[in-house]
C-alpha positions in Angstrom: -13.1 23.5 10.8 -13.5 20.1 11.9 -17.3 19.9 9.9 -15.7 20.8 6.6 -13.1 17.8 6.8 -16.6 15.6 8.0 -18.1 17.7 5.5 -15.5 16.6 2.2 -15.0 12.9 4.1 -18.6 12.3 3.7 -18.8 14.1 -0.2 -19.3 10.7 -1.9 -21.1 9.1 -4.3 -22.5 6.9 -2.2 -23.2 9.3 0.3 -24.9 11.4 -2.6 -27.7 8.8 -3.9 -27.9 7.3 -0.3 -29.5 10.8 1.1 -31.5 11.5 -2.6 -33.2 7.9 -2.2 -33.1 8.3 1.5 -33.7 11.5 2.1 -30.5 11.3 4.6 -27.0 11.4 4.9 -26.7 7.8 5.7 -22.8 7.4 6.3 -21.6 4.8 4.3 -21.0 1.2 5.7 -19.0 0.5 2.9 -16.7 1.6 0.5 -17.4 2.0 -3.5 -18.7 -1.4 -4.1 -18.6 -2.9 -7.4 -22.1 -2.8 -8.1 -22.8 -5.5 -11.1 -21.8 -7.6 -7.2 -24.8 -5.4 -5.9 -27.0 -6.0 -8.4 -26.0 -9.7 -8.5 -26.5 -10.5 -5.3 -29.7 -9.0 -4.7 -31.4 -11.1 -7.6 -30.0 -14.2 -6.3 -31.1 -13.8 -3.0 -34.6 -12.3 -4.1 -35.0 -15.3 -6.1 -33.4 -17.8 -3.7 -36.9 -16.5 -1.3 -38.9 -16.6 -4.4 -37.8 -19.7 -5.2 -39.1 -21.4 -1.7 -42.3 -19.2 -1.7 -44.9 -21.7 -1.1 -43.3 -22.2 2.7 -43.4 -17.5 2.3 -46.6 -15.5 3.6 -46.8 -12.6 1.3 -46.0 -10.1 3.6 -42.3 -11.5 3.5 -42.5 -11.6 -0.4 -43.0 -8.2 -0.9 -40.5 -7.7 1.7 -37.6 -9.1 0.2 -38.9 -8.1 -3.6 -38.7 -4.9 -2.0 -35.2 -5.0 -1.2 -33.9 -5.9 -4.0 -36.2 -3.0 -5.9 -33.7 -0.4 -3.9 -31.2 -2.2 -4.1 -31.4 -1.5 -7.8 -33.0 2.1 -7.3 -29.7 3.1 -5.8 -27.2 1.3 -8.0 -28.5 3.5 -10.7 -29.0 6.3 -9.2 -25.3 6.2 -8.2 -24.8 5.1 -11.8 -26.4 8.3 -13.4 -24.8 9.9 -10.8 -21.5 8.7 -12.1 -22.4 9.3 -15.4 -23.4 12.5 -15.4 -20.5 13.5 -13.9 -18.7 12.6 -16.4 -20.4 14.0 -18.9 -19.8 17.0 -17.2 -16.0 17.1 -16.9 -16.0 16.0 -20.8 -18.1 19.5 -21.1 -15.6 21.4 -18.4 -13.3 20.4 -20.8 -14.2 21.4 -24.5 -15.2 25.0 -22.8 -11.4 25.0 -22.0 -10.5 24.4 -25.1 
C-alpha cells in the first residue's frame, strides 16, 4: 500500500520531533543535521540581533529569542529521542542474552 510506504518514509527522528513539538507531522525539509551546528547557528543569529538591540524593537528581540528557543527545544527533543532509542536497544539486547 502506498500509505504505508509514505508513513515509513516519514518515520524519522526529525518527523517525530516535529510532531511532538508542533502537533503535526511537518514534512522534514532537511536530512539529519548536525545538532551542534544548528545550535551554534541559532545562538549566533540571536546574538547578532541582540548586539543591535538599540536599533530593534522589543517585538523583534522577543521574536529572535523565541526562534532560538524553538531551535534549542527541537535539538534537545531529538537528542532525547535518540538517547531513549539507544537505551531501548541496549535493554532489548540484554533481554535476548
